[in-house]
C-alpha positions as CSV (number, residue, x, y, z in Angstrom):
1,M,73.6,-32.9,2.0
2,A,75.2,-29.9,1.1
3,V,77.2,-31.3,-2.0
4,V,74.1,-32.9,-3.0
5,S,72.1,-29.6,-2.9
6,M,74.8,-28.0,-5.0
7,L,74.5,-30.4,-7.7
8,C,70.8,-30.0,-7.6
9,V,71.1,-26.5,-8.0
10,Q,73.2,-26.3,-10.8
11,L,71.8,-29.1,-12.9
12,G,68.5,-27.0,-12.3
13,L,69.8,-23.8,-13.3
14,A,71.2,-25.4,-16.2
15,A,68.0,-26.7,-17.3
16,S,66.1,-23.7,-16.7
17,I,68.2,-21.5,-19.1
18,G,65.6,-23.4,-21.8
19,L,62.6,-21.6,-20.1
20,I,64.2,-18.1,-20.2
21,D,63.5,-18.2,-24.2
22,D,59.7,-18.9,-23.4
23,L,59.0,-16.9,-20.0
24,G,61.9,-14.6,-20.0
25,A,64.2,-14.5,-16.7
26,T,61.6,-13.3,-14.4
27,G,59.0,-15.6,-16.0
28,A,61.2,-18.8,-15.4
29,A,62.3,-18.0,-11.9
30,W,58.4,-17.3,-11.2
31,L,57.4,-20.6,-12.4
32,R,59.8,-22.5,-10.4
33,L,59.0,-20.7,-7.3
34,A,55.1,-21.0,-7.7
35,W,55.5,-24.8,-8.0
36,A,57.9,-25.0,-5.1
37,A,55.3,-23.3,-3.1
38,V,52.8,-25.5,-3.9
39,L,54.6,-28.7,-3.6
40,I,56.1,-27.6,0.0
41,L,52.8,-26.6,1.3
42,A,51.3,-29.9,0.1
43,V,54.1,-31.9,1.9
44,V,54.5,-29.9,5.1
45,R,50.9,-29.1,5.4
46,P,51.7,-26.5,8.0
47,R,49.8,-25.7,11.1
48,R,49.9,-22.3,12.5
49,S,50.6,-23.6,15.8
50,A,54.0,-25.0,14.9
51,Y,55.2,-21.5,14.7
52,T,56.0,-18.5,16.6
53,A,55.7,-15.2,15.7
54,A,59.7,-14.5,15.7
55,S,59.8,-18.0,13.3
56,L,57.3,-16.5,11.0
57,R,58.9,-13.2,10.6
58,A,62.3,-15.2,9.9
59,G,60.4,-17.3,7.4
60,A,59.2,-14.4,5.4
61,A,62.6,-12.5,5.5
62,L,63.9,-15.9,4.2
63,G,61.2,-15.7,1.3
64,L,62.2,-12.3,0.4
65,A,66.1,-13.2,0.1
66,T,65.1,-16.4,-1.9
67,A,62.8,-14.6,-4.3
68,G,65.8,-12.1,-4.7
69,A,68.5,-14.5,-5.1
70,T,66.5,-16.7,-7.6
71,I,65.1,-13.7,-9.9
72,C,68.4,-11.9,-10.0
73,F,70.4,-15.0,-10.8
74,M,68.2,-16.1,-13.6
75,A,68.6,-12.7,-14.9
76,A,72.2,-12.6,-14.8
77,A,72.4,-16.1,-16.3
78,A,70.5,-15.0,-19.4
79,R,73.2,-12.6,-19.7
80,I,76.4,-13.9,-18.8
81,P,77.9,-17.5,-18.4
82,L,76.5,-19.9,-15.9
83,G,80.1,-20.4,-14.4
84,T,80.7,-16.6,-14.0
85,A,77.1,-15.9,-12.7
86,S,77.7,-18.4,-10.1
87,A,81.1,-17.3,-9.0
88,L,80.0,-13.7,-8.6
89,E,77.0,-14.9,-6.6
90,F,79.4,-16.9,-4.6
91,L,80.6,-13.6,-3.1
92,G,77.5,-13.5,-0.5
93,P,78.3,-16.6,1.2
94,L,81.7,-15.8,1.0
95,G,81.0,-12.5,2.9
96,V,79.2,-14.6,5.7
97,A,82.4,-16.8,5.7
98,V,84.7,-13.7,6.0
99,A,82.3,-12.3,8.7
100,H,82.6,-15.5,10.8
101,S,86.4,-15.7,10.4
102,R,89.1,-13.7,12.4
103,G,92.5,-12.2,11.7
104,R,94.2,-13.5,8.7
105,A,91.4,-15.4,7.3
106,R,90.0,-12.2,6.1
107,A,92.8,-11.7,3.5
108,W,90.9,-14.0,1.4
109,V,88.8,-11.1,0.5
110,A,91.6,-9.8,-1.9
111,V,92.0,-13.3,-3.2
112,A,88.2,-13.3,-4.1
113,A,88.5,-9.7,-5.3
114,A,91.3,-10.6,-7.9
115,G,89.0,-13.4,-9.1
116,V,86.3,-11.5,-9.7
117,L,88.7,-9.3,-11.8
118,L,89.6,-12.0,-13.8
119,L,86.1,-13.2,-14.3
120,T,84.6,-10.1,-15.5
121,Q,87.9,-8.8,-17.2
122,P,86.7,-4.9,-17.2
123,W,89.6,-4.1,-19.3
124,S,88.2,-6.1,-22.2
125,G,84.9,-4.1,-22.4
126,E,83.2,-7.5,-23.0
127,A,81.7,-8.3,-19.8
128,D,77.7,-7.2,-19.7
129,P,77.7,-4.9,-16.7
130,V,73.8,-5.5,-16.3
131,G,74.5,-9.3,-16.0
132,V,77.6,-8.7,-13.4
133,G,75.4,-6.3,-11.5
134,L,72.4,-8.5,-11.3
135,A,74.8,-11.3,-10.0
136,L,76.2,-9.3,-7.3
137,V,72.8,-8.3,-6.5
138,A,71.9,-12.2,-6.3
139,A,75.1,-12.5,-4.1
140,G,73.7,-10.1,-1.4
141,C,70.7,-12.0,-1.2
142,W,72.2,-15.3,-1.1
143,G,74.3,-13.9,1.9
144,A,71.0,-13.3,3.8
145,Y,69.6,-16.5,2.7
146,V,72.5,-18.5,4.4
147,V,72.2,-16.5,7.6
148,L,68.4,-16.6,7.6
149,T,68.2,-20.5,6.5
150,Q,70.1,-21.1,9.9
151,R,67.9,-19.0,12.1
152,V,64.7,-20.6,10.5
153,G,66.4,-23.9,10.7
154,D,67.0,-23.2,14.5
155,T,63.6,-22.3,15.3
156,V,61.1,-24.4,13.3
157,D,61.0,-28.2,13.5
158,G,61.9,-30.4,10.2
159,I,61.6,-28.4,6.9
160,G,58.2,-26.5,8.2
161,G,60.5,-23.1,7.6
162,L,60.1,-23.7,3.9
163,A,56.2,-23.8,4.1
164,V,56.5,-20.0,5.3
165,S,59.6,-18.9,2.8
166,M,58.6,-20.6,-0.5
167,P,55.0,-19.2,-0.4
168,V,56.3,-15.6,0.3
169,A,58.9,-16.2,-2.4
170,A,56.5,-17.1,-4.8
171,L,54.4,-14.3,-4.0
172,V,57.0,-11.7,-4.5
173,A,58.0,-13.4,-7.9
174,T,54.5,-13.3,-8.8
175,L,54.3,-9.6,-8.2
176,V,57.6,-9.1,-10.1
177,A,56.9,-11.3,-13.0
178,G,53.5,-9.7,-13.7
179,P,50.0,-11.2,-15.1
180,D,51.5,-11.3,-18.6
181,V,53.6,-14.5,-17.7
182,V,50.4,-16.6,-17.3
183,G,49.2,-16.0,-20.8
184,R,52.2,-17.6,-22.1
185,L,51.9,-21.0,-20.1
186,T,51.5,-24.1,-21.8
187,T,50.9,-27.5,-20.3
188,E,54.2,-28.6,-21.3
189,L,55.8,-25.6,-19.5
190,L,53.9,-26.3,-16.4
191,V,55.0,-29.9,-16.4
192,V,58.6,-29.3,-17.1
193,G,58.2,-26.0,-14.5
194,M,56.9,-28.8,-11.7
195,G,59.7,-31.0,-12.4
196,L,62.4,-28.0,-12.1
197,A,60.6,-26.9,-9.0
198,I,61.6,-30.3,-7.4
199,L,65.3,-30.0,-8.7
200,L,65.7,-26.6,-7.8
201,P,64.5,-25.4,-5.2
202,V,62.5,-27.9,-3.2
203,V,65.2,-30.5,-3.1
204,P,68.1,-28.3,-2.5
205,F,66.5,-25.9,-0.2
206,A,65.5,-28.6,2.5
207,L,68.8,-30.1,2.3
208,E,70.6,-26.9,3.2
209,L,68.0,-26.2,5.8
210,L,68.9,-29.3,7.4
211,A,72.8,-29.3,6.8
212,L,72.6,-25.5,8.5
213,R,71.6,-27.2,11.3
214,R,74.6,-29.1,11.8
215,L,77.1,-26.4,10.4
216,T,78.2,-23.2,11.4
217,A,77.4,-20.3,8.7
218,G,80.9,-20.0,8.1
219,A,81.5,-23.7,7.4
220,F,78.4,-23.9,5.2
221,G,79.7,-20.9,3.2
222,T,83.2,-22.5,3.1
223,L,81.5,-25.8,1.9
224,M,79.6,-23.9,-0.7
225,A,83.2,-22.7,-2.3
226,L,82.8,-25.7,-4.5
227,E,79.5,-24.6,-6.2
228,P,81.4,-22.1,-8.6
229,A,83.5,-24.9,-10.0
230,I,80.4,-27.2,-10.3
231,A,78.6,-24.6,-12.3
232,L,81.6,-23.9,-14.5
233,T,81.8,-27.7,-15.3
234,I,78.1,-27.8,-16.1
235,G,78.1,-24.6,-18.3
236,V,81.2,-25.8,-20.2
237,T,79.7,-29.6,-20.4
238,L,76.0,-29.2,-20.9
239,L,75.6,-25.8,-22.2
240,H,78.7,-25.6,-24.2
241,Q,79.5,-22.0,-22.8
242,P,83.2,-21.3,-23.6
243,I,85.2,-19.8,-21.0
244,D,88.9,-18.6,-21.2
245,V,91.8,-19.0,-19.4
246,L,91.9,-16.1,-17.3
247,A,88.0,-16.7,-16.3
248,G,88.9,-20.1,-15.4
249,V,91.6,-18.8,-13.1
250,G,89.1,-16.3,-11.7
251,V,86.7,-19.3,-10.7
252,A,89.9,-21.2,-9.2
253,L,90.6,-18.1,-7.1
254,V,87.1,-17.7,-5.7
255,V,87.1,-21.1,-4.9
256,A,90.3,-20.8,-2.9
257,A,89.0,-17.8,-1.2
258,G,86.0,-19.4,-0.1
259,I,87.7,-22.6,1.4
260,G,90.2,-20.2,3.2
261,A,88.0,-17.8,4.6
262,A,86.1,-20.2,6.9
263,R,87.3,-23.2,8.3
264,G,84.5,-24.5,10.8
265,G,83.3,-27.7,12.4
266,S,79.9,-28.9,13.1
267,R,77.6,-26.7,15.5
268,V,76.5,-27.3,18.8
269,A,72.9,-29.0,18.6
270,V,70.2,-26.3,19.1
271,E,67.2,-27.1,20.4
272,V,64.1,-26.1,18.6
273,H,61.8,-24.0,20.1
274,A,58.1,-24.3,18.8
275,P,55.0,-23.1,20.6
276,L,54.1,-26.6,21.6
277,E,56.3,-29.4,23.4
278,T,55.4,-31.9,20.6
279,A,55.3,-30.5,17.1
280,P,52.2,-32.0,15.0
281,A,53.1,-34.9,13.0
282,R,53.3,-34.1,9.0
């Protein structure tokens, strides 16, 4: 589930790059999140009785993290190559993996730091500092997303947590993008946006929510180390974004750091605590 999720994420991001020219980075992020919220609500049809106050708070926090990661990453991808942006964003789940590791495993932070230096190459003066900064903000949001997704998955049955997080994320994106984006929408863009919302974030977020019920946060972060490599491959092959040897080595170091930082197994099964003994059928 996690691997399919990563493929959907990177293909969705690559396909979303074209929307930036029409709607801007925040507008492209808003269109995906708005459609995702509509689709999730239509599928899940949530009932208030299925949620506790704690699960609603966790879902809302997850929505904020989702919006932050989506908006900042799209803005970063508009300025720096997809592979570089993805590797920098991966520092978020890598941080989660390191936090759940002990002893020598934490030495992988140095490997990740070396990878980031090779990716950004600050000595060359060519890296877009705003793009790098946005990718790092997205990294922090993604780290929070990993932790909060696991918490929501443990307290809400099925993918019901997305029925809270996605509308919150869409609302935040609406406030950021502003009403002027609506005036630039066309029927074609709306159709494309709906398709992209299914590819990212509806399908991958649902898969990640289910996967995090079976994996520790650290193990999930380790598995997600493959994502920068997938992003690099898609960026080079589909978007024709060139990458030099040093940046390629940097991605490899970030991936290696993620794999080495935390090696976990399956989680112990967690009982979902809903207000009712039997969750409503969906």
